[in-house]
Backbone bond lengths (Angstrom), bond angles and torsions (degrees), N, CA, C in turn:
res aa  C-N    CA-C-N  psi(-1)  N-CA   C-N-CA  omega(-1)  CA-C   N-CA-C  phi
1 M - - - 1.420 - - 1.558 106.94 -
2 A 1.275 116.14 140.99 1.463 120.36 -177.98 1.601 114.82 -80.15
3 K 1.221 110.57 141.82 1.567 117.87 -176.95 1.453 106.70 -72.86
4 T 1.335 121.77 134.43 1.412 129.14 177.00 1.533 105.60 -106.00
5 N 1.281 118.88 134.69 1.529 127.33 173.54 1.518 109.11 -102.59
6 F 1.264 122.50 131.90 1.417 124.14 166.93 1.463 116.26 -114.69
7 S 1.312 114.02 147.07 1.510 117.82 -176.12 1.524 106.99 -79.16
8 R 1.374 118.01 163.81 1.443 123.32 177.88 1.518 110.76 -55.76
9 H 1.346 120.00 -39.65 1.421 123.95 176.39 1.523 112.04 -58.61
10 M 1.290 115.22 -47.18 1.537 115.70 -179.64 1.538 109.45 -59.13
11 I 1.365 114.51 -47.90 1.411 115.58 -172.40 1.561 112.06 -70.05
12 E 1.312 117.97 -40.61 1.438 123.37 -174.66 1.536 113.65 -82.71
13 D 1.311 117.87 -31.83 1.544 119.28 -169.80 1.583 112.51 -119.89
14 R 1.337 117.19 -13.82 1.423 117.91 -174.28 1.472 114.44 -129.48
15 T 1.243 120.79 28.97 1.570 127.94 -179.41 1.527 103.91 -72.34
16 D 1.293 119.82 -50.19 1.533 118.79 -178.41 1.648 112.00 -57.37
17 R 1.427 112.78 -36.44 1.453 112.62 -176.78 1.666 107.54 -75.81
18 Y 1.359 116.09 -34.09 1.450 120.93 175.22 1.520 109.83 -56.24
19 V 1.401 116.30 -50.70 1.378 122.53 -173.50 1.436 107.56 -62.67
20 T 1.261 127.38 -48.75 1.538 132.76 178.43 1.571 109.86 -54.35
21 I 1.352 112.29 -48.05 1.527 115.25 178.71 1.562 109.23 -65.31
22 A 1.198 116.79 -43.93 1.572 122.38 -179.16 1.444 108.72 -59.20
23 T 1.403 118.23 -50.24 1.461 120.17 -169.93 1.632 114.54 -90.74
24 K 1.398 117.07 -26.45 1.452 116.24 -170.88 1.546 106.92 -112.45
25 V 1.286 121.58 -32.19 1.469 122.94 -169.71 1.585 111.34 -105.18
26 G 1.237 118.34 -45.68 1.476 122.59 -176.96 1.505 105.55 96.54
27 F 1.357 117.31 154.67 1.446 122.29 176.97 1.583 110.82 -87.79
28 G 1.290 109.74 -28.77 1.667 109.32 -176.19 1.456 116.29 60.81
29 Q 1.243 115.42 -166.88 1.470 121.59 -173.72 1.519 108.25 -109.16
30 V 1.356 118.76 140.83 1.542 119.52 178.08 1.485 106.37 -64.74
31 I 1.350 118.49 134.29 1.451 121.08 -178.80 1.529 103.71 -125.71
32 Y 1.380 124.01 -27.51 1.484 116.74 178.08 1.553 103.36 -138.09
33 T 1.218 117.96 148.63 1.519 123.75 176.07 1.716 105.10 -136.61
34 S 1.494 103.77 140.45 1.441 107.13 -178.51 1.583 99.76 -145.77
35 T 1.360 111.62 162.69 1.577 114.85 179.49 1.541 105.63 -125.52
36 Y 1.215 115.57 157.60 1.492 126.15 175.80 1.487 110.59 -155.46
37 S 1.243 115.40 159.10 1.463 123.32 177.21 1.602 109.60 -111.28
38 D 1.224 110.51 136.31 1.622 121.63 -178.84 1.469 107.26 -114.93
39 R 1.308 122.98 132.19 1.406 127.02 177.78 1.529 111.12 -96.66
40 K 1.221 116.24 110.78 1.555 127.94 177.62 1.604 109.58 -136.89
41 G 1.302 111.92 63.44 1.403 117.85 -178.18 1.502 113.40 89.26
42 A 1.345 116.99 -33.11 1.359 123.70 174.28 1.559 107.50 -151.65
43 W 1.266 121.21 153.70 1.509 119.68 178.00 1.550 114.46 -62.68
44 I 1.274 116.50 128.29 1.441 122.70 -179.51 1.465 104.78 -123.03
45 N 1.379 113.58 120.92 1.396 121.15 -178.35 1.607 108.97 -82.59
46 R 1.316 117.49 135.94 1.414 121.23 -179.32 1.601 106.35 -122.36
47 T 1.327 113.47 152.50 1.495 118.46 166.09 1.559 107.15 -115.68
48 I 1.304 117.25 137.01 1.410 116.16 179.48 1.636 104.02 -121.87
49 E 1.286 115.67 125.21 1.460 118.11 174.69 1.503 111.27 -105.46
50 L 1.259 116.10 140.14 1.507 118.29 172.23 1.619 110.49 -113.01
51 T 1.280 109.24 131.54 1.458 117.29 -175.11 1.476 112.22 -98.61
52 S 1.355 115.33 163.81 1.400 122.85 174.47 1.494 120.45 -54.31
53 T 1.435 114.11 -17.94 1.488 122.78 -173.44 1.574 102.20 -99.69
54 G 1.186 124.31 -3.99 1.478 128.35 175.89 1.509 106.18 91.69
55 V 1.180 120.74 22.26 1.521 121.23 178.62 1.550 107.91 -96.27
56 C 1.419 115.09 131.36 1.497 121.02 170.28 1.549 105.63 -94.27
57 I 1.359 110.42 132.78 1.379 115.44 170.70 1.527 112.15 -117.14
58 V 1.270 120.71 120.54 1.363 127.32 -173.61 1.542 110.62 -98.83
59 K 1.332 114.41 126.79 1.562 113.38 -177.31 1.485 108.01 -124.89
60 G 1.282 124.16 146.18 1.446 132.34 174.97 1.440 107.69 -77.42
61 Q 1.442 112.78 176.45 1.541 125.18 -179.45 1.453 105.46 -52.73
62 D 1.233 120.65 -44.92 1.556 125.30 -173.98 1.468 110.35 -75.71
63 G 1.282 124.64 -1.55 1.559 125.61 179.99 1.553 112.45 86.91
64 A 1.280 114.76 2.84 1.475 115.08 -175.80 1.511 106.71 -78.75
65 I 1.330 118.79 149.22 1.443 121.10 179.20 1.583 109.64 -81.45
66 V 1.356 114.47 117.77 1.502 118.41 -173.24 1.585 104.75 -86.44
67 T 1.295 114.84 -42.35 1.503 121.91 -176.70 1.424 112.46 -162.00
68 M 1.347 116.87 165.22 1.431 122.25 179.20 1.489 105.29 -148.51
69 Y 1.375 118.77 142.27 1.431 121.29 178.47 1.524 112.72 -150.64
70 C 1.234 121.85 165.50 1.426 124.91 171.86 1.482 106.17 -85.06
71 A 1.310 116.43 124.32 1.454 118.29 -177.90 1.439 115.75 -81.06
72 T 1.296 114.43 162.08 1.389 123.53 176.32 1.562 105.39 -106.97
73 I 1.443 118.86 163.61 1.464 115.17 176.48 1.491 110.72 -61.20
74 A 1.333 123.13 -35.55 1.441 125.17 177.40 1.522 110.34 -59.54
75 N 1.322 118.43 -44.93 1.426 122.83 -176.03 1.654 106.24 -59.70
76 I 1.276 115.66 -43.81 1.450 120.20 -174.78 1.471 111.05 -68.07
77 K 1.331 116.17 -44.53 1.384 119.59 179.41 1.528 111.36 -65.82
78 S 1.303 123.41 -37.59 1.303 126.54 173.21 1.478 120.35 -61.28
79 Y 1.419 114.33 -50.69 1.443 119.56 -177.30 1.472 114.72 -80.58
80 F 1.428 113.43 -35.13 1.458 116.01 -176.71 1.499 116.60 -103.93
81 K 1.373 118.60 -4.86 1.539 121.91 -177.80 1.434 111.80 51.93
82 I 1.493 115.21 42.08 1.400 117.46 174.06 1.508 106.56 -101.48
83 E 1.372 116.56 133.70 1.342 119.34 176.99 1.487 115.82 -90.22
84 R 1.361 116.90 -36.22 1.450 121.08 -177.34 1.587 105.35 -124.55
85 L 1.279 118.33 118.72 1.478 123.34 178.40 1.502 108.64 -77.16
86 P 1.270 119.26 148.75 1.566 125.35 161.34 1.463 104.61 -56.31
87 K 1.464 107.59 141.04 1.455 119.45 -176.80 1.647 113.10 -53.23
88 E 1.244 114.61 -37.86 1.584 117.34 -179.98 1.437 112.08 -74.64
89 L 1.337 119.53 -30.13 1.541 122.13 179.31 1.503 105.61 -76.48
90 F 1.388 119.50 -40.58 1.526 117.84 179.51 1.477 110.33 -63.63
91 A 1.370 119.96 -38.52 1.514 122.34 177.56 1.433 110.03 -60.15
92 A 1.393 117.98 -46.64 1.471 121.51 -178.48 1.485 111.72 -59.59
93 V 1.340 116.71 -45.35 1.433 117.89 -179.25 1.567 110.16 -65.71
94 K 1.268 119.53 -46.10 1.448 126.85 178.23 1.574 106.66 -52.61
95 R 1.336 115.34 -49.56 1.521 118.27 -176.71 1.513 110.67 -66.61
96 N 1.368 120.53 -34.31 1.430 122.83 174.64 1.519 115.23 -65.61
97 E 1.302 111.14 -39.17 1.553 117.65 176.69 1.424 108.46 -65.69
98 K 1.342 118.20 -48.39 1.507 123.13 -179.06 1.638 113.03 -57.04
99 N 1.202 108.32 -36.29 1.489 114.79 179.35 1.611 115.72 -86.82
100 G 1.263 115.20 -1.65 1.524 121.36 174.83 1.520 112.04 84.74
101 Y 1.399 119.98 8.00 1.532 121.26 -173.27 1.554 107.53 -75.88
102 C 1.362 120.29 -14.98 1.400 121.15 179.86 1.662 111.59 -81.14
103 N 1.214 112.98 -0.79 1.434 119.67 -175.18 1.547 114.71 -115.25
104 L 1.313 114.63 11.33 1.379 117.77 -178.22 1.463 114.33 -82.21
């Protein structure tokens, strides 16, 4: 099994979200990947992965998981430029929204 590194933010601020995703949503398989830059004093490159369960996993330059969350349709369209989602992914996102997991 591969070792997973977590950022301090993920460990200190996002543990509850991680546990909810792990126990109630599932991580799924990565189906889309995108990159973007975030300006926080200096440009920081991020990779964002979208999984089959509708979870976005954000990784820093070092590959450590910075945060993860249940995506909304708007998040997916913005980060991945996808106009029409596969039926299974659309259903997973809607299920997460219905259960309130997109608001964690």
